[in-house]
C-alpha positions, 0 to 999 in steps of 0.5 A: 484525549480520545484516540480517533479510529477511522473505520471504513464501514464498507471494508469487507462490508458483509461483516461491516456492522460486526467489525464496527461494533468490535472496534467500538468495544475495544476501549472507552478511549477509542473514538470511532469515526466513519469514513464516507467514500473515497478520499474522506479518510485523508481529509479526516486524518488531516483535520484530526492532526490539525486539531492536535491529535498525535495518533490516528488509527486506521481501521480497514484494509490497505486502501484505508491505511493509505488514505490515512497516511496521505492525510497525516503526511500532508500535516507532517510534511510541514512539521519539522519536529519529529516528536510532534509529527502524528503517528499512525496505528493500524487495525486490520479489518479490510479485504487485505492489509499487507502493511499490517502483515509486513509490520508483524501486527497480530493479524485480525485479532483486534484486541491484540492490535489495540493493545499494541496501539495502547503500548505506544511503541513507535517504529519509523519506516520509509515514506515515499511519493509517487508524483504528489501522492504518498505510499508506504508499502508497495506500488505497481505500474501496469498489470496490478493497477489495471487489476485494481481498476477493473475489479468492481467493488461488488466483486471485492465484497463477494469474493474478497482477495480472490476477486483480484485473481479472477480479474487478473486472469482476464487482464493478462489476456489484454494487450500489454503496455511497454514501460521504461524505467529511468534511473539517473546514471544508468541506461533505461530498462524496459518491460511490461510490468513494474512492481515497487516494494518498500517492504518485502511483501506484496499482495499477501504473505508472499515475499516478492521483494526478498531484499527489501528493508522498509527503513533502508532508504531504497525501493526494490523494483521488479521489472517484467520484460513480458507479461504472458500469463505463464511467466507471471504465475511462474514468477509468483511460484518461484518467489514463494519457494525459490526467490527471483533468482530462479526467474528469467525475463525480469530485472530486480534492482534497488533505487532511491529515485526513478521514473516510469514512463509509457512508451506508447501513446496511451498512458498506463495506470499505477497503484499505491498500497493497493489503491488506484493512483493516476497514470504515467509518467510517474516519479518515485522519490523519498518523502523527506521524512519517515512514517511513524507507525505504532507497532 
């Protein structure tokens, strides 16, 4: 059976045509299928699973991977036999692919990544839900979701990952929300930014969640008490060189299930694996089954 490869033709669209051709040339076994707009990769992945495919490859950035994960998870949630659950393979060709970096895949060497997929070694990682959506690598409430929300596609196409930095400089000047994080059995914690990690990395090679393990059944949580620009950049610098222990005005903890609420009238957006989700309140909890990734 051919291996379906769902590719986002708009991922890093300045090089889109070349990327598609590179994927087509990888192997006769690769059946390249083009996604068509937001949500189509989720629908296509679910359809492929229902047709009997037991491996679906996501070729794109974190957004494409997340959409495919959601499609496969919708199928796998109803399949009690783990051996019959559909696996995901990853070809990192988008603006950014933090999950591929987390899993130790060979960067943008598509031929090497395809070899990994053909070898078929499977790793199980924790899969999580934020309300009714799935995610596997990271999430955020507040600042980073606002950055995703306010970064136009044209800017992402032109500047790549730098576009998020440019938007962040503007968003940090806006009024910060007040969020509460509620975990059963302990008093609520308050802050302006909540970052959530299943893996160690967030937004690239910086290990923001240094205690994280994507197979330990826990999410790592960083809560910024404030979101002044200087404090955020000091935090990122400290995480790159010293670890969060060097930072003030934040909480770092782990939890299996928790919820985040806005303490103001206006609800606050959240993002999942770099893709804009919905708005608070949001409950984070285990999916109840792992994500099976070919690594």
